[in-house]
N, C-alpha and C positions, 0 to 999 in steps of 0.2 A: 274379669273373665266371667262370661255368662254362657253356660252350656244349657240351652233352653230345653225344657220338658215339653213345651208346646210344639206342634208340628211345624216344620220349617216353611211350609207354604204360607204361613201367616206373617213371616218376617218381611220387612221392607228390604230393599237392595242393600242398604248399609248394614242391616242386621244379619242378613245372610252372609255377606262377605266377612263380617266380624265373627260370627259363629264358626265359619270355616277356619279362619286364622286362629281363633282361640281353641278350637278343637284340635288343630294341628299342634299348638303349644301344649295342650293337655296331653296329647299322645307323646310328645317329646319328653314331657315330665314323667309320665308313666313308664316310658322306655328307659329312663335314667340318662337321657341325652342332654339335660340341661339342669342347671343348679337352681334356677329361679322358679318361683311359683310352686315349689314342692309341697307347701303346706296349705295351698288354696283350698277353701272349703268345697268348691265346685267338684273337686276331684274325689271327694270321699265316696260318693256313690259308685264310682267306677272301681276304686280300690277295694270296696266291700264285696265286689263280685269275685267269683272263682277265677275269672280270666280277664283281668283289666284291659289288656291289649286287644283282645277280641271285642270287648264291650265298646271301647273307644273306636275301634275300627268299624263296627256296626253303626255307631252313632254318626261317624264321618261319612259313611256310605250313603246314608239317607240325606245328609246335607248335599253330598255330591249329586244324588238323584235330582233333588230340587233345583240345583244349579243348572244341571243339564236341561231340565224342563224349561227353564227361563232362558236358555241360550248362553249361559256363562261358561267360561273356559277353565273351570277348576280342574286341577291335575289329579286324577284318581290314583296315579302312581305314588303319590305322597302318603297314601294310607298304608301303613305298615302291614296290618292284618285285616284283610277284607272278610267280614262275616255278616251274614244276614239273619242268622239264627238266634243271636244273643238278645235277650230282652231283660231289662232291669224293671224292678218295681218302683213306682213312684206313687205319691198320694194325690187324692182328689183335691185336697187343699193346697198342695204344692202347685198343681196345674192351674188352679184358680188364682193363686198368688202371682204366678208368672204371667197369666193372661192379663191381669190387672196392670202389672208392671210393663208389659209390652204396650198395651194401649196408652199408658202414660208417656212412654217414650215416643210412640207414633203421634201423640198430640202435639209434641214439640217439633218433630222432624219430618213427618210425612202424613199430613192430614188426609191426603187422597187414599193412601193405603188404609188408614184408620176407618175411612168411610166404607170401604169394602168389607170390613169386619163387623159392622154395626149389628146385624141380625144374629150374630153367633153368640149363643149363651154358654154353650159347653164346647170349647175348642177340642179338636182331636189332639192327642199326644203325639210327640215324635215317635216314629215307628220303633225305636229302640225301648220304649217304655210301655209297661202294662200298668194301668192305673188301678189302685186299690184304695180302700177307705183309709182315712188317716189325716193327721194334722200336716201343717207345713213341716217340711223336712228339718231335722235338727241342725244339719250343716247350714241350711239357709238362715236359720235363726242365729247361729254362731257368726255368720258372715255379716248379718245386720247389726250386730253389737260392736263390730270393730270400729 
């Protein structure tokens, strides 16, 4: 599961579809509707928020907006709580880590998409995140040790 901190506009088609599906899975976990993935590190930042369901709804809403912009038919009704006001903090080093990770993925699966990102040094974050100073998130490091 990868719930990207980078803006969804940078994702290739496979990445956008994957983050939509994984975001819906995260929403199901946070809503208590599934028994799988309950301890997945990617969920920690949503659980730390005062309103995890509103946070994941906000996150999914931005994914849906990008899908609409590209002409994809993602079903907005699958978002349990739609909110645009929720913003989580993430760190500058987390964003940089994910940017590098995304470019590595695109090197393998979509070189054309990668070429469109070449001049970008500092990617925009997903609209659900406000970037602050700090290291790679502790939950990311825990995931990498597994």
